[in-house]
ZABAKE-186401 format. One record per residue: x, y, z of N, C-alpha, C, CB in turn; residue in three letters. Coordinates in steps of 0.1 Angstrom, whole numbers, plus 5000, padded with zeros to 4 digits. Atoms other than C-alpha are relative to their C-alpha. Glycine has a CB too. Example, Ala and Ser with C-alpha at 12.3 -4.5 7.8 and 13.67 -1.06 7.14 Angstrom:
500949885000512349555078500950125000499050005012ala/499149895000513749895071499250115008500450054986ser/
This chain:
501849994999587785682833500150114995499049985015asn/500249845003587685992813498750024989501750074993asp/501450015014583785992796500350134999497949955004lys/500949925009583686322788499850014984500350105004lys/500450065012584086132752498749924999500949924997asn/500850154999581585892761498850134992499649905022asp/501649975009577885972739499149955001499749994988arg/501150115008574785812732499749974987498750025002met/500250015019574385692696498749975000500949854990ile/501250035002570885562701498950065014500249844998thr/501549944987567385662722499249944998499350145002asn/501650065000564385422728499850065013499749804999glu/501349964989562385602749499249915010498850054993pro/501850075001559185352748501449875006498549984976lys/499750204999561584972753501450014999499449884985arg/498250004994565184942772500349854987500349945025ala/499350065003567384782747500649875008500750084996ile/499750054989567884452759501449884994498549935007arg/499050125005570284242732500850154986498749794990ser/500149935012572884472711502449975008498650234998val/499150085003576084402698501450114989499149854991ser/499949835007579084612681500149854982502550185007trp/500150075015579284482641501649934998499750134984ala/498650004995582784362630500750054987500649835006tyr/499349915005583784672613500050125008499550024989asp/500249984989583484822645499750174997501249955010ser/500549924997582185142638498049984997500950114993gln/501050055000578484992637499349885012500249964988thr/501350124990575884842664498949974995499350065014val/501650065004573484642661499549925013500049894985leu/501050024984570584592689499249954991499550145012tyr/501450105003567084382688499050095002499749875011met/501049975001564384572692498249944999500450044994asn/501250045004560784552690499150145009499649825005asp/500149865000557884822690498949965009499850084987phe/501149934988556084982723499549815004498250144991asp/499650134998556484582734499349904999500549985010gly/500750135012554684372701500649885002500350034984asp/499450144998557484102711500549964982498549895008glu/499350055013558084112673501450114998498850024985asn/498249914996562084232679500549974989501249945015phe/499149995009563684372649501749995004499750124994his/498750005002567484342639500350204999500349894984leu/499849835003568484772642501750004996499650135017phe/498649965003571784892634500450144993500649904993ala/499949904997573185222647501850084992499749975015val/498149974998576685402631500750055010500650094992asp/499349974987578585432664501150164999501149845002ala/498949915003581085712642499450124999500949964988thr/500649795009578586002633499450055017497750014981thr/500149914984578786232668498350094999501850175001ile/501549915001575286332674499550145004499149955009pro/500849894994573686652682499550065016498949974994asp/500950054988573086592719499650155004501049905014gly/500149884991572386992727498449964991501250194999glu/501950035010569086902699499749915006499849964982asn/500950134999568186612708500549844989498250064994gly/500350075007569286452679500949844998499950094990glu/498650095000571286092672499549914989500449915015phe/499550055009572685912649498549884995501649945006pro/502050065003568685742628500849845001498850064976thr/500050185006568885342631499249984989499449885010pro/500150045018568685152600498849845007502549954988arg/500450115003565884862604500449914989499050025000asp/500050105010567484562587499249845001501449984998leu/501050085005564684352589498550085004500249865007thr/501249915005561784552576498649975000500250034987pro/501650055000557684452581499249995003499549964999gly/500750034996555084432593499849875015499849994990glu/500750104997554484142621501449945001498749954991asn/499050005003558284072615501249945013500150134994ile/498950024989560183912642501749934993499149885014lys/498650035006564183842637500649875011501150165001ala/499250094987566483612660501549904992498449875008gln/498750004995569783412660500650104985500749815003thr/498449925000572383652652501149914999500350095013ile/498150104995575083532637501350074989500049754992leu/499249955000578283702631501649964994499750035011leu/499050095006581483612612501450104996499349934986asn/499249915009584883822611500549994992500750035002tyr/499349995014585883712581499750084988500149894995arg/501150015010582783842564499650065013499349854991tyr/500849874991582584162585498850084994501150125005pro/501450005000579784312564498749964992499950105000asp/501450104998577484052567499749945010499849894993glu/500350104985575383902590498949904995499250105015ile/501250075000572983622591499349985009500049914997leu/502049984995569183652606499649914996498850114993ile/502050085000566083422611499350065002499449905010gly/500749995001563583562602498849974993500450045002thr/500950095007560183482599499050084989499149935010asn/500049905016559583742564499049874994502050054989gly/500650115014558483442541499149985005500649854994arg/501150044988556683272570499850025008499749935003asn/500349974980555183352602500149925005498650045008pro/499950114992555182992611501549935002499149924994lys/498950054998559582952604500650105001500549924993val/498549895003562483152605501349914990500950055021phe/499450045011564383132574501150085002499350004986asp/499550015003567783212570500550124991499749915000met/499849845000568683572560501550094995499850035016tyr/499449914996571683712548500150184993501149925001arg/500649885000572084082553501550084997499250035015cys/499049925002574684322540499050165007500649984982phe/501249874988573684562570500650144995500349995023tyr/499649865001575684872552499050024991501650054995lys/501150005010573284832522498550015002500149894994thr/501650094996570084692540499649964992498850075005gly/500650175011570284422515499649895004500949924991glu/500250154996568584152526499749874987498550015009leu/500150115006568983802508499849875004501050004995val/500850084993566883512513501449834999498049994988leu/498750124996569783232527499749824996500150005019asp/499950154996568882922539498149955003501349995017thr/501750005003564982842534499549845013499649944977ile/500550114987563182662566499249914996499150065012asn/500950125004561382342557498649975005500749885004pro/501449974993558782442584500449885013498349954987gly/499550074989560982172612501250015007500149904997asp/498849984998563782362614500050065017500550114988val/499749864987564582592652501149975005499050025013ile/498649884996568082622650501149974991500849985018gly/500250045014570382662623502249965007499250164983trp/498649974989574982652630500550044982501049825013lys/499149945018577482792598501249915002500750234999val/498650085007580582672586500750155002500049924980glu/499349884997582982942601500950064987501149975012asp/499349955013585382932570499150084992500649894991glu/500649985014582783002542498650095008499749824989ser/501749954993579583172569499249984988499650195006phe/501650065010577282922551499049885010500649874980glu/500450154989575082702569499549944999499549985008val/499850105001575482462572499449805009501050055000arg/500750094992573582242601498750065004500849965010gly/501750004992569982252615499949935008498849964993ala/500750084988568382092645498250064998500950055018val/501949985001565081992635498949965012499549904988ala/501450084993561981932659498849934993499350105009arg/501050075007559781652653498850055011500349814999asn/501750024996555681742662499949925009498949954990glu/500750174993554881392671500549965015500749844990val/499449994981557181342702500850065002500649895008asp/498649904997559381632702501549925002499750085016ser/498750044998562481452695501050094988500049814998ser/499249905008564981632678501649954991500550115013ser/499150095010567381552646500850114998499449934986thr/498949935008570681722634499749964991501549995002val/499850025016571181742594501250105006498750044986arg/498649875010574181902573500149954989501950025007ile/499349995012575181992544501450014996499550094996arg/498650045005578181932526500550184994499849844986lys/499449865003578282302512497850074994501749984980ser/501649915002575082572509500050084986499650135014ala/499749965009576682682476498949954991501249984998asp/500849995012573782602446500750104984498550065008leu/499549895011575382852420501449874998500650215007ile/498950085009578982682415500449875012501650114996asn/499750114992578582372433499949884990499149985013asn/500750095008578982152402501049914995499450074988asp/498950064993580981892413498849864996500650055019ser/500950135001577781672400499549915018501149874990gly/500950114990576681522438499450125007501049885011ser/501349904995574181642460500750035013498249925001asn/498949954991576381802483499150115009501450094991glu/501049914988573482092493498849985003499650134997thr/501350064992571081812500500450025016499649814997glu/499649974985570681842536500049785005498250165012trp/499750155003570881442552500649985016501149964986arg/500250024984570181352590501149915006498449925004asp/499550044990572981242614500249975013500250035000val/500250014988571981252646498750035006500950075006phe/501649984999568781182662499849985017499049864989his/500150074988567881192696498950045009501250005006phe/500949974998564981142718499150055015499749924994pro/500249894989562981352737500549995013498550035003tyr/498850034987565081412770500649954999499949965011gly/498750015009567981392751500550084995500149934991glu/499349855001570381692747501049954990500750095015glu/499050045011572481702717499950074988499949864995gly/499849945010573781862690501350034990499650095004gly/498849985009576182062664501050025003500050094993leu/498749894995579482202676500750054989501349925010leu/499249865013581282332642500649884994501550165006ser/500150075013582482202611501750035000498750084986phe/498450004996586382142606500250064981500849795006cys/499549995009588082292580500249934983500650005006pro/499950045012588382052559498949864994501449974999asp/500750115005585281892557498550095001500249855011asn/
């Protein structure tokens, strides 16, 4: 219980940090926060290995990985096989829906990964390839849910001639019934 090496790595005086996680590089702390209570939560990264100058009140500078006005981030997905990448849902392209973006958090590069057609409320990622391969869609008329899957998210390297990147409905749950996708097996 030696606390002499404990140190603050960020300081958010206006709003408490409600969600925090280590990145798989074991050097970066990721956290969600909004601006003065506007509920537009962004994903921030801070280098936990930088030693702050506590005497001068200086801390490592957090980097906003989801910049922009009125942007909200949600669905933060990490994978130990891809330690420098994060999948993030944001409404940056369309304020009404959350697309999935692949974030290379060390550089801050944000690349559109999967477009939400307008009815998707949740995403599922295949573990080995770290691809978005499952989606849960909500029907606005009757509040039922539909689980969709696709064989591959790789549009560039998909030369099989099949429609492996197209979504297909596999389960339907009427309003009041709950269900969803658990995971993908390696051979599927």
